[in-house]
Structure formats: C-alpha cells, structure tokens
N, CA, C and O atoms as CSV, one atom per row, in Angstrom:
chain,resi,resn,atom,element,x,y,z
A,1,MET,N,N,1.232,-1.292,-0.178
A,1,MET,CA,C,-0.039,-0.020,0.020
A,1,MET,C,C,0.881,0.919,0.038
A,1,MET,O,O,1.832,0.765,0.805
A,2,THR,N,N,0.798,2.297,-0.941
A,2,THR,CA,C,1.574,3.468,-1.030
A,2,THR,C,C,1.171,4.462,-0.211
A,2,THR,O,O,-0.001,4.440,0.167
A,3,ASN,N,N,1.976,5.440,0.190
A,3,ASN,CA,C,0.810,6.866,0.991
A,3,ASN,C,C,0.864,7.659,-0.147
A,3,ASN,O,O,1.983,7.950,-0.570
A,4,ALA,N,N,-0.070,8.046,-0.698
A,4,ALA,CA,C,-0.411,9.006,-1.543
A,4,ALA,C,C,-0.543,10.601,-0.545
A,4,ALA,O,O,-0.964,10.800,0.595
A,5,GLU,N,N,0.039,11.549,-1.616
A,5,GLU,CA,C,0.332,12.906,-0.959
A,5,GLU,C,C,-1.465,12.856,-0.649
A,5,GLU,O,O,-2.403,12.231,-1.142
A,6,PRO,N,N,-1.276,14.106,0.680
A,6,PRO,CA,C,-2.729,14.137,0.479
A,6,PRO,C,C,-3.575,15.707,-0.196
A,6,PRO,O,O,-3.384,16.913,-0.038
A,7,ARG,N,N,-4.450,14.958,-0.901
A,7,ARG,CA,C,-4.825,15.930,-1.926
A,7,ARG,C,C,-5.780,17.206,-1.260
A,7,ARG,O,O,-6.632,17.129,-0.374
A,8,PRO,N,N,-5.397,18.172,-1.881
A,8,PRO,CA,C,-6.544,19.137,-0.935
A,8,PRO,C,C,-8.647,18.959,-1.419
A,8,PRO,O,O,-9.227,18.626,-2.453
A,9,LEU,N,N,-9.056,19.323,-0.251
A,9,LEU,CA,C,-10.645,19.045,-0.304
A,9,LEU,C,C,-11.097,19.866,-0.964
A,9,LEU,O,O,-12.200,19.524,-1.391
A,10,VAL,N,N,-10.640,21.279,-1.431
A,10,VAL,CA,C,-11.263,22.424,-2.371
A,10,VAL,C,C,-10.579,22.344,-3.548
A,10,VAL,O,O,-9.520,21.725,-3.656
A,11,THR,N,N,-11.231,23.057,-4.629
A,11,THR,CA,C,-10.111,23.827,-5.350
A,11,THR,C,C,-11.021,24.830,-5.974
A,11,THR,O,O,-12.061,24.654,-6.608
A,12,LEU,N,N,-10.254,26.159,-5.580
A,12,LEU,CA,C,-10.974,26.651,-5.827
A,12,LEU,C,C,-11.286,27.222,-7.381
A,12,LEU,O,O,-10.448,28.085,-7.639
A,13,SER,N,N,-12.048,27.056,-8.291
A,13,SER,CA,C,-12.300,27.080,-9.722
A,13,SER,C,C,-12.526,28.312,-10.313
A,13,SER,O,O,-13.389,29.079,-9.886
A,14,GLY,N,N,-11.332,28.731,-11.910
A,14,GLY,CA,C,-11.652,29.854,-12.039
A,14,GLY,C,C,-13.133,30.928,-12.101
A,14,GLY,O,O,-13.086,32.158,-12.055
A,15,ALA,N,N,-14.343,30.128,-12.209
A,15,ALA,CA,C,-15.764,31.130,-12.168
A,15,ALA,C,C,-16.137,31.389,-10.823
A,15,ALA,O,O,-16.963,32.256,-10.536
A,16,PHE,N,N,-15.324,30.376,-9.636
A,16,PHE,CA,C,-15.637,30.856,-8.713
A,16,PHE,C,C,-14.994,32.363,-8.310
A,16,PHE,O,O,-15.595,33.387,-7.988
A,17,LEU,N,N,-13.980,32.190,-8.406
A,17,LEU,CA,C,-12.649,33.333,-8.615
A,17,LEU,C,C,-13.366,34.500,-9.344
A,17,LEU,O,O,-13.370,35.693,-9.041
A,18,ARG,N,N,-13.994,33.843,-10.417
A,18,ARG,CA,C,-14.276,35.284,-11.883
A,18,ARG,C,C,-15.018,35.915,-11.230
A,18,ARG,O,O,-14.764,37.092,-10.974
A,19,ARG,N,N,-16.515,35.095,-10.633
A,19,ARG,CA,C,-17.592,35.235,-9.824
A,19,ARG,C,C,-17.623,36.480,-8.400
A,19,ARG,O,O,-18.321,37.494,-8.380
A,20,ALA,N,N,-16.627,36.007,-7.273
A,20,ALA,CA,C,-16.236,36.194,-6.751
A,20,ALA,C,C,-16.060,37.591,-6.427
A,20,ALA,O,O,-16.676,38.202,-5.553
A,21,ALA,N,N,-14.680,38.303,-7.626
A,21,ALA,CA,C,-14.058,39.094,-7.869
A,21,ALA,C,C,-14.240,39.761,-9.073
A,21,ALA,O,O,-13.257,39.851,-9.808
A,22,ARG,N,N,-15.710,40.440,-9.567
A,22,ARG,CA,C,-15.944,40.673,-10.758
A,22,ARG,C,C,-15.881,42.049,-10.170
A,22,ARG,O,O,-16.158,42.609,-9.110
A,23,ARG,N,N,-15.248,42.416,-11.687
A,23,ARG,CA,C,-14.841,44.099,-12.055
A,23,ARG,C,C,-13.824,44.910,-10.821
A,23,ARG,O,O,-13.838,46.059,-10.379
A,24,VAL,N,N,-13.006,43.762,-10.542
A,24,VAL,CA,C,-11.888,44.368,-9.590
A,24,VAL,C,C,-10.750,44.103,-10.080
A,24,VAL,O,O,-10.305,42.956,-10.072
A,25,ASP,N,N,-9.923,45.407,-10.723
A,25,ASP,CA,C,-9.088,45.294,-11.423
A,25,ASP,C,C,-7.705,44.550,-10.533
A,25,ASP,O,O,-7.420,44.896,-9.387
A,26,LEU,N,N,-6.958,43.505,-11.291
A,26,LEU,CA,C,-5.838,42.288,-10.747
A,26,LEU,C,C,-4.595,42.912,-10.493
A,26,LEU,O,O,-3.944,42.738,-9.463
A,27,SER,N,N,-4.122,43.973,-11.867
A,27,SER,CA,C,-3.428,44.292,-12.114
A,27,SER,C,C,-2.427,45.119,-11.518
A,27,SER,O,O,-1.292,45.289,-11.961
A,28,THR,N,N,-2.957,45.664,-10.402
A,28,THR,CA,C,-2.835,46.354,-9.033
A,28,THR,C,C,-3.065,45.700,-7.758
A,28,THR,O,O,-3.939,44.850,-7.584
A,29,GLY,N,N,-1.957,46.272,-6.537
A,29,GLY,CA,C,-2.013,45.485,-5.690
A,29,GLY,C,C,-2.882,46.002,-4.466
A,29,GLY,O,O,-3.203,45.328,-3.487
A,30,ALA,N,N,-3.147,47.104,-4.670
A,30,ALA,CA,C,-4.971,47.370,-3.890
A,30,ALA,C,C,-6.098,46.441,-4.973
A,30,ALA,O,O,-7.143,46.221,-4.361
A,31,GLY,N,N,-6.111,46.020,-6.016
A,31,GLY,CA,C,-6.986,45.132,-6.897
A,31,GLY,C,C,-7.271,43.631,-6.423
A,31,GLY,O,O,-8.254,42.891,-6.409
A,32,ARG,N,N,-5.798,43.534,-6.004
A,32,ARG,CA,C,-5.683,42.358,-5.834
A,32,ARG,C,C,-6.313,42.026,-4.158
A,32,ARG,O,O,-7.145,41.187,-3.813
A,33,ALA,N,N,-5.538,43.058,-3.310
A,33,ALA,CA,C,-6.211,43.374,-2.006
A,33,ALA,C,C,-7.485,43.027,-1.631
A,33,ALA,O,O,-8.012,42.306,-0.783
A,34,THR,N,N,-7.859,43.849,-2.631
A,34,THR,CA,C,-9.976,43.835,-2.739
A,34,THR,C,C,-10.397,42.385,-2.701
A,34,THR,O,O,-11.009,41.735,-1.854
A,35,ALA,N,N,-9.761,42.003,-4.156
A,35,ALA,CA,C,-10.497,40.549,-4.662
A,35,ALA,C,C,-10.426,39.353,-3.672
A,35,ALA,O,O,-11.433,38.745,-3.309
A,36,ARG,N,N,-8.977,39.013,-3.201
A,36,ARG,CA,C,-8.755,38.411,-2.084
A,36,ARG,C,C,-10.086,38.470,-0.878
A,36,ARG,O,O,-10.893,37.603,-0.541
A,37,LEU,N,N,-9.901,39.836,-0.445
A,37,LEU,CA,C,-11.415,39.791,1.125
A,37,LEU,C,C,-12.554,39.627,0.254
A,37,LEU,O,O,-13.330,38.819,0.764
A,38,LEU,N,N,-13.031,40.129,-1.018
A,38,LEU,CA,C,-14.442,39.334,-1.607
A,38,LEU,C,C,-14.343,37.878,-1.514
A,38,LEU,O,O,-15.103,37.272,-0.760
A,39,VAL,N,N,-13.061,36.984,-2.548
A,39,VAL,CA,C,-12.788,36.137,-2.034
A,39,VAL,C,C,-13.685,35.111,-0.906
A,39,VAL,O,O,-14.489,34.199,-1.101
A,40,ALA,N,N,-13.172,35.686,0.245
A,40,ALA,CA,C,-12.842,35.374,1.457
A,40,ALA,C,C,-14.225,35.370,1.984
A,40,ALA,O,O,-14.512,34.462,2.764
A,41,ILE,N,N,-15.068,36.190,1.697
A,41,ILE,CA,C,-16.095,36.817,2.278
A,41,ILE,C,C,-17.087,35.944,1.504
A,41,ILE,O,O,-18.035,35.563,2.191
A,42,GLU,N,N,-17.076,35.383,-0.278
A,42,GLU,CA,C,-17.677,34.634,-0.284
A,42,GLU,C,C,-17.819,32.894,0.078
A,42,GLU,O,O,-18.801,32.162,-0.049
A,43,LEU,N,N,-16.104,32.512,0.687
A,43,LEU,CA,C,-15.911,31.356,0.801
A,43,LEU,C,C,-16.539,31.451,2.127
A,43,LEU,O,O,-17.186,30.404,2.148
A,44,GLY,N,N,-16.805,32.167,3.484
A,44,GLY,CA,C,-17.279,31.919,4.109
A,44,GLY,C,C,-18.816,31.990,4.336
A,44,GLY,O,O,-19.423,31.170,5.025
A,45,ARG,N,N,-19.293,32.861,3.809
A,45,ARG,CA,C,-20.859,32.627,3.106
A,45,ARG,C,C,-21.337,31.005,2.348
A,45,ARG,O,O,-22.433,30.449,2.415
A,46,GLN,N,N,-19.952,30.501,1.573
A,46,GLN,CA,C,-20.540,29.275,0.968
A,46,GLN,C,C,-19.772,27.834,1.737
A,46,GLN,O,O,-20.311,26.818,1.297
A,47,MET,N,N,-18.970,27.606,2.475
A,47,MET,CA,C,-18.584,26.799,3.430
A,47,MET,C,C,-18.707,27.133,4.802
A,47,MET,O,O,-18.669,28.294,5.207
A,48,GLU,N,N,-18.843,26.213,5.469
A,48,GLU,CA,C,-19.007,25.913,6.666
A,48,GLU,C,C,-17.247,26.292,7.437
A,48,GLU,O,O,-16.218,26.259,6.762
A,49,ALA,N,N,-17.271,26.492,8.331
A,49,ALA,CA,C,-16.064,26.852,9.191
A,49,ALA,C,C,-15.575,25.575,9.572
A,49,ALA,O,O,-14.919,25.958,10.541
A,50,GLU,N,N,-15.387,24.279,9.541
A,50,GLU,CA,C,-14.647,23.301,9.784
A,50,GLU,C,C,-14.352,23.071,8.189
A,50,GLU,O,O,-13.201,22.827,7.828
A,51,GLN,N,N,-15.138,23.132,7.500
A,51,GLN,CA,C,-15.206,22.772,6.023
A,51,GLN,C,C,-13.725,23.400,5.765
A,51,GLN,O,O,-12.677,22.882,5.380
A,52,LEU,N,N,-14.106,24.872,6.178
A,52,LEU,CA,C,-12.440,25.962,5.559
A,52,LEU,C,C,-11.305,25.483,6.301
A,52,LEU,O,O,-10.269,25.339,5.651
A,53,ILE,N,N,-11.285,25.208,7.528
A,53,ILE,CA,C,-10.590,24.640,8.636
A,53,ILE,C,C,-9.515,23.539,7.836
A,53,ILE,O,O,-8.300,23.630,7.660
A,54,GLN,N,N,-10.493,22.463,7.432
A,54,GLN,CA,C,-9.903,21.283,6.910
A,54,GLN,C,C,-9.402,21.719,5.598
A,54,GLN,O,O,-8.280,21.428,5.184
A,55,THR,N,N,-10.251,22.417,4.964
A,55,THR,CA,C,-9.004,22.717,3.472
A,55,THR,C,C,-8.020,23.442,3.610
A,55,THR,O,O,-7.432,23.775,2.582
A,56,CYS,N,N,-7.550,23.897,4.846
A,56,CYS,CA,C,-6.391,24.638,4.890
A,56,CYS,C,C,-5.484,23.608,5.617
A,56,CYS,O,O,-4.341,23.668,5.165
A,57,ARG,N,N,-5.578,23.005,6.259
A,57,ARG,CA,C,-5.108,21.983,6.701
A,57,ARG,C,C,-4.714,20.973,5.452
A,57,ARG,O,O,-3.757,20.273,5.784
A,58,ALA,N,N,-4.949,20.832,4.770
A,58,ALA,CA,C,-4.928,19.879,3.800
A,58,ALA,C,C,-4.248,20.743,2.468
A,58,ALA,O,O,-4.053,20.383,1.307
A,59,ASN,N,N,-3.971,22.074,3.187
A,59,ASN,CA,C,-3.198,22.778,1.878
A,59,ASN,C,C,-1.916,23.283,2.311
A,59,ASN,O,O,-1.136,24.128,1.873
A,60,GLY,N,N,-1.941,22.374,3.479
A,60,GLY,CA,C,-0.423,22.371,4.116
A,60,GLY,C,C,-0.563,23.566,5.222
A,60,GLY,O,O,0.539,23.806,5.716
A,61,LEU,N,N,-1.437,24.248,5.661
A,61,LEU,CA,C,-1.614,25.344,6.694
A,61,LEU,C,C,-2.022,25.275,7.798
A,61,LEU,O,O,-3.160,25.714,7.960
A,62,ARG,N,N,-1.475,24.848,8.715
A,62,ARG,CA,C,-2.038,24.071,10.077
A,62,ARG,C,C,-2.246,25.063,10.954
A,62,ARG,O,O,-3.254,24.897,11.641
A,63,HIS,N,N,-1.467,26.304,11.219
A,63,HIS,CA,C,-1.674,27.445,11.988
A,63,HIS,C,C,-3.146,27.774,12.520
A,63,HIS,O,O,-3.509,28.082,13.655
A,64,VAL,N,N,-3.878,27.612,11.339
A,64,VAL,CA,C,-5.273,28.198,10.743
A,64,VAL,C,C,-6.162,27.654,12.069
A,64,VAL,O,O,-5.943,26.512,12.473
A,65,CYS,N,N,-7.007,28.360,12.627
A,65,CYS,CA,C,-8.275,27.685,14.060
A,65,CYS,C,C,-9.345,28.090,13.905
A,65,CYS,O,O,-10.311,27.623,14.508
A,66,ALA,N,N,-9.427,29.154,12.969
A,66,ALA,CA,C,-10.904,29.464,13.036
A,66,ALA,C,C,-11.224,30.112,11.273
A,66,ALA,O,O,-10.534,30.603,10.380
A,67,GLY,N,N,-12.504,29.796,11.449
A,67,GLY,CA,C,-13.253,29.790,10.109
A,67,GLY,C,C,-13.072,30.965,9.529
A,67,GLY,O,O,-12.318,30.677,8.600
A,68,HIS,N,N,-13.306,32.285,9.464
A,68,HIS,CA,C,-12.235,33.558,9.008
A,68,HIS,C,C,-11.024,33.545,8.959
A,68,HIS,O,O,-10.318,34.118,8.129
A,69,GLN,N,N,-10.700,32.895,9.838
A,69,GLN,CA,C,-8.858,32.963,9.027
A,69,GLN,C,C,-8.472,32.017,8.035
A,69,GLN,O,O,-7.421,32.020,7.396
A,70,ALA,N,N,-9.597,31.053,7.950
A,70,ALA,CA,C,-9.550,30.137,6.854
A,70,ALA,C,C,-9.753,30.603,5.473
A,70,ALA,O,O,-9.025,30.709,4.487
A,71,ALA,N,N,-10.862,30.820,5.709
A,71,ALA,CA,C,-11.273,32.033,4.505
A,71,ALA,C,C,-9.850,33.029,3.717
A,71,ALA,O,O,-9.327,33.134,2.607
A,72,HIS,N,N,-9.730,33.460,4.748
A,72,HIS,CA,C,-8.365,34.565,4.515
A,72,HIS,C,C,-7.909,34.039,4.228
A,72,HIS,O,O,-7.668,34.518,3.120
A,73,ALA,N,N,-7.197,32.799,4.307
A,73,ALA,CA,C,-6.013,31.905,3.835
A,73,ALA,C,C,-5.917,31.552,2.685
A,73,ALA,O,O,-4.966,31.740,1.926
A,74,LEU,N,N,-7.343,30.775,2.394
A,74,LEU,CA,C,-7.797,30.579,1.037
A,74,LEU,C,C,-7.349,31.004,0.253
A,74,LEU,O,O,-6.530,30.427,-0.462
A,75,ALA,N,N,-7.895,32.656,0.060
A,75,ALA,CA,C,-8.123,33.581,-0.609
A,75,ALA,C,C,-6.510,33.734,-0.920
A,75,ALA,O,O,-5.768,33.660,-1.898
A,76,ALA,N,N,-6.427,33.949,0.264
A,76,ALA,CA,C,-4.811,34.527,-0.398
A,76,ALA,C,C,-3.550,33.022,-0.988
A,76,ALA,O,O,-2.355,33.292,-1.112
A,77,LEU,N,N,-3.876,32.107,-1.170
A,77,LEU,CA,C,-3.828,31.067,-2.144
A,77,LEU,C,C,-4.068,31.293,-3.090
A,77,LEU,O,O,-3.216,31.373,-3.974
A,78,ALA,N,N,-5.533,31.520,-3.312
A,78,ALA,CA,C,-5.584,31.511,-4.940
A,78,ALA,C,C,-5.457,33.066,-5.417
A,78,ALA,O,O,-5.844,33.086,-6.585
A,79,ILE,N,N,-5.229,33.853,-5.170
A,79,ILE,CA,C,-5.206,35.415,-5.277
A,79,ILE,C,C,-3.598,36.030,-4.418
A,79,ILE,O,O,-3.495,36.781,-3.448
A,80,PRO,N,N,-2.510,35.347,-5.251
A,80,PRO,CA,C,-1.417,36.142,-4.404
A,80,PRO,C,C,-1.349,37.294,-4.118
A,80,PRO,O,O,-2.379,37.950,-4.271
A,81,VAL,N,N,-0.213,37.932,-3.636
A,81,VAL,CA,C,0.359,39.272,-3.364
A,81,VAL,C,C,0.650,39.863,-5.014
A,81,VAL,O,O,0.429,40.993,-5.451
A,82,HIS,N,N,1.445,38.196,-6.000
A,82,HIS,CA,C,2.053,39.258,-7.056
A,82,HIS,C,C,1.473,38.250,-7.936
A,82,HIS,O,O,1.676,37.040,-7.828
A,83,PRO,N,N,0.786,38.781,-8.759
A,83,PRO,CA,C,0.812,37.987,-9.972
A,83,PRO,C,C,1.497,36.942,-10.884
A,83,PRO,O,O,0.830,36.360,-11.740
A,84,GLU,N,N,2.719,36.712,-10.731
A,84,GLU,CA,C,3.697,36.165,-11.251
A,84,GLU,C,C,3.639,34.829,-10.601
A,84,GLU,O,O,4.000,33.823,-11.212
A,85,VAL,N,N,3.083,34.779,-9.073
A,85,VAL,CA,C,3.508,33.918,-8.743
A,85,VAL,C,C,2.621,32.216,-8.605
A,85,VAL,O,O,2.866,31.024,-8.423
A,86,GLU,N,N,0.840,33.710,-8.976
A,86,GLU,CA,C,-0.400,32.967,-9.429
A,86,GLU,C,C,0.027,31.655,-9.486
A,86,GLU,O,O,1.191,31.345,-9.737
A,87,GLY,N,N,-1.160,30.609,-9.192
A,87,GLY,CA,C,-0.720,29.225,-9.449
A,87,GLY,C,C,0.353,28.333,-8.647
A,87,GLY,O,O,0.468,27.183,-9.072
A,88,ARG,N,N,1.050,28.649,-7.693
A,88,ARG,CA,C,2.106,28.482,-7.396
A,88,ARG,C,C,2.564,27.651,-6.460
A,88,ARG,O,O,3.684,27.170,-6.288
A,89,HIS,N,N,0.817,27.459,-5.443
A,89,HIS,CA,C,0.944,27.265,-3.973
A,89,HIS,C,C,0.720,25.937,-3.679
A,89,HIS,O,O,0.775,25.546,-2.513
C-alpha cells in the first residue's frame, strides 16, 4: 500500500474566483487585496468553518484555527500578492 500525497479538499474554480472578484482590477496591488477580501467573504458564506479549516490543513496551513482565518488564508492562496506567483501554491 502506497502513501499518496494528501489532496486538497477543495480547489477554487476559475469561475468561482471570477464571480467573487468581478469588476476588480487584478493588475494592481490594491485590486488584488480587494479581490482576496471578496473571495474570503464568498468562501465564508458558502462553506462551514470546519470545512474551511480542513481545506487549509489539506493545503499545508496548520496554524489556522478559525473559520474566518481559513477563508482569508485560502483567498490568499488563490490570489497571491504578486501575479507572477499565481498558481504556484
């Protein structure tokens, strides 16, 4: 029996990100910060706190212990500060 790598419980789809951060300019730092906040709010609305925390843990974020922290951490993974690192988490 092999030990497979843990898989993330949730992958944020491009459609989810586009819908949550619509009409936000992602080419600026302020726009990306706004988009992260909007994505975190939407995650908080659509997922239970325990699911958010489990998803963070599956992505290697062990320090998160509250639902709102988890939503912000996942949003930060989905929309990094610098566009050139997007998708490399």
